[in-house]
N, C-alpha and C positions, 0 to 999 in steps of 0.2 A: 128730771125724771121723765121717762118716756110716756107718751100718751097711750092710754089703754085702747086697744083696737075696738071700734064701735061694736063689732059682732060679740066681743066678750062682755062689753057693757050691757048689751041687751040680754045675753044669755044668762049672766049671773046677777043681774039687777044691782050693779055696782053703786047705785045711790044708797043702798042698804047692804053693804057687802057681807055682813055677818049673818044675814038671814037668807041662806041659799035655798032656792026653790027645789022641792023634791023632784027627783027624776022619775021617769016612767020605768016600771019594772021591765027588765029585759033578761032574756036567758043568757047564760055564759056562751062565749063562742064555742063552736065545735072543737073538741080536743082539749077543752079546759075542764077542770074539776075543782071542787072545794076541798081544801086540805083536811077539814074535819071529817069528811066522808071517805076520802081516799087514803088518809094516813092518820087515823084517830089517835095514835100514840104521841103525835108531835104537838107540842104546846104552841099557842099563838096568842097575840094581843094586837089586833089590827089598829094601829095608832091613828090612821086617818079616818077611822069610823068613830073616833072620839075627839075631844078638844085638846088632847095631849099630843100636839104636833106643832110644827113650826108656824102654821097658819093660825093656830088658836081656835079652830072650829072643826066641826065635822065636814069632811071634804066631799064634794059632789061625786056621786058614783058609789059611795060607801054607805049603803043604807042598812047594813048589818055588820056586826063585828065578826067577820069571817075572812079567810084568806083563800083567794082563787089563784090557780097556777095552771100552766100546761101540764098534761099528764106526765110528760117526760121530766119536767122539773120536779114534780112531786116524787117520782121514782128516784130522782137524784137525792132529794131530801131524805127519803127512806134509807138510802145508802149512808148518807151523812149521819143520820140519827144512830144507826148501828155502830158506826165508827166512833162517834162521840160517847156512846154508852160503854164501849170497850175501854175508853179513857177515863170513865167515871163522871161523864157529863151528859147533858141532853140539850136539845135545841129549843129556842124560843123564837118564833117567827113574828116579825113586825109588819111586813108587807110582802106581797107577791105580785100577781098581775094587777096592774094599775090602769083603770079606765082612762081613755084619752081625755074624757071630760074633766077628770081630776088633774091631769097634766095641764090642760087649758086653764083650769082654775089657778094652779100654781103660778102660771105666767101672769094672769090677771092680778093676783094677789101681790106679786113682786113689784108691780107697777103702781100700786096704791100708795098713798102717803103713809109714812111711818107712824105707827101709834104706840110703839114700844112694848106691846104686850108680851111678845115672845122673843125679843131681841136678846136679852141677857142670857137666856137658856140656849138659844139656837144659833145666833150669829153675833156674839158680843163684840167682835173685832172688825165687823164689816158694816158699811152702810147698806140699807136694804137695796139700793140701786145697784150694788155690786154683786148681788146674788145671781143675776141672770148670767148664764154661761156655764161656769163650772158646777154650780149647785142647782140652778133652776134652768130648764131648757124646754123648748116646745115639743120635743120628742124624747121619750124615755124608753130604755130597754125593758122597763117593767111592763109597758103596754104590749110587748110582744109575748108576755107570759113566761119568759125564761129567767127572769131576774128575781132575786129574793133579798130582803133585808132581815138580818137575824143576829142572834147572839147565843152565848152559852149560859146554861144554868147548871148547878150541881144536880145530882140525882135527887137530892132532897128539895130542890126547887129554889135554891138561893142564887141570886144574881152573881155572875162572875165579873170581877172588876176589869173593865176594858180601857179605863183611862179616859172616858168620855162617853156621853150619852148618844142615843140615836138621833140622827139629823142635827148633830152639832156641826155647823158649817164653819169649819176652822181648820187650819193646818194641823192641829193636834189630832184630828180625826184621820189623817193620812197614814197609810202603812209606812212604817219606818219613822214616824214622827218623833221629834225630840220633845223633851219635857214630860214624858211619862216614866213611870217606874219600870224596873226590869220585870217585875211580876206582871204588870199590865201589858208590857210588850210581849212577854211569853204567852199570855192568855190570847192576845190577838194572833200570835203565830200559831197557836194550837188550833184556833178556829180556822185559820187559813189552811193549815195542813189537812184538817178534816174535810173542808169543802173542796179543795183541789183533788184530794184522793177520791172524793165522790163524784168528780166530773165537772166542777164549777171553776170559774175564773174570777179572781178578785178585781175590784176597782180601786185604783191607787189612792183616790181621795177620800174613800169611805171604808173604814175597817169592817163595817157591817154588811156591805153590798157585794153580792156574788151573782154571776150569770152563768147559766148552763153552757158548757163549752159547745155542745152540739144542739143548740136550741132549735126547736122544730119550725119556728116561724120568724126567721131572722130579719125579714124585710116587711113584716106586717104589723101595724099598730092598731090594736083593737079598742073599740069603745063598747061599754056594757055597764050594767049596774050590779053590784054585789048585794044580794038580798037573801031573805029566808032565815031560818033558824038553824044554828049548828046542830049537827047530829049528836045525839046523846050517847 
């Protein structure tokens, strides 16, 4: 297993990795907005603001259960929501703009000893040391504000069966994966059709991940803190 860089050890107090220090409150980057304010009709559940994610803890930078994105990405989601509703569905967003400090934490977490807490649900067929690269990287398109993780719900709020959960790091999460049912494949294809029509591009390894084709900040990785209370 690789040695954790000293800067990350100090930053995240890796002697006690599950008690992350609270970050200082910071404003969103210029050109970014909160989904609940800019598109209140779109549902969300910011998984990294909870312990229900592959690290098993609230992730640095997510001090509130909210979704931030570039304004252009939110406009794309508004288009996608309209298309989905025409098909009898709606969107549920799990992540949007991801603070660089969160990405740094993922890198540090991936290099910690395995404790088995989240392996069965999120990477059952991989050793933790194998996650760096395809699934965990030091740079993420999410930090540019143009990428989003999401799924479909029925208009009544029921989850649509996609044949695998969010952040399941496994070939079964790939587009075109074998081992899922035709219905599950059709549901993934419908989400892809909706997102592509709305101006997003898919990521081959994750059925839930899409990036705005014409993202406004393609070369900039932002660090910030998601804070505040969702708009009512």
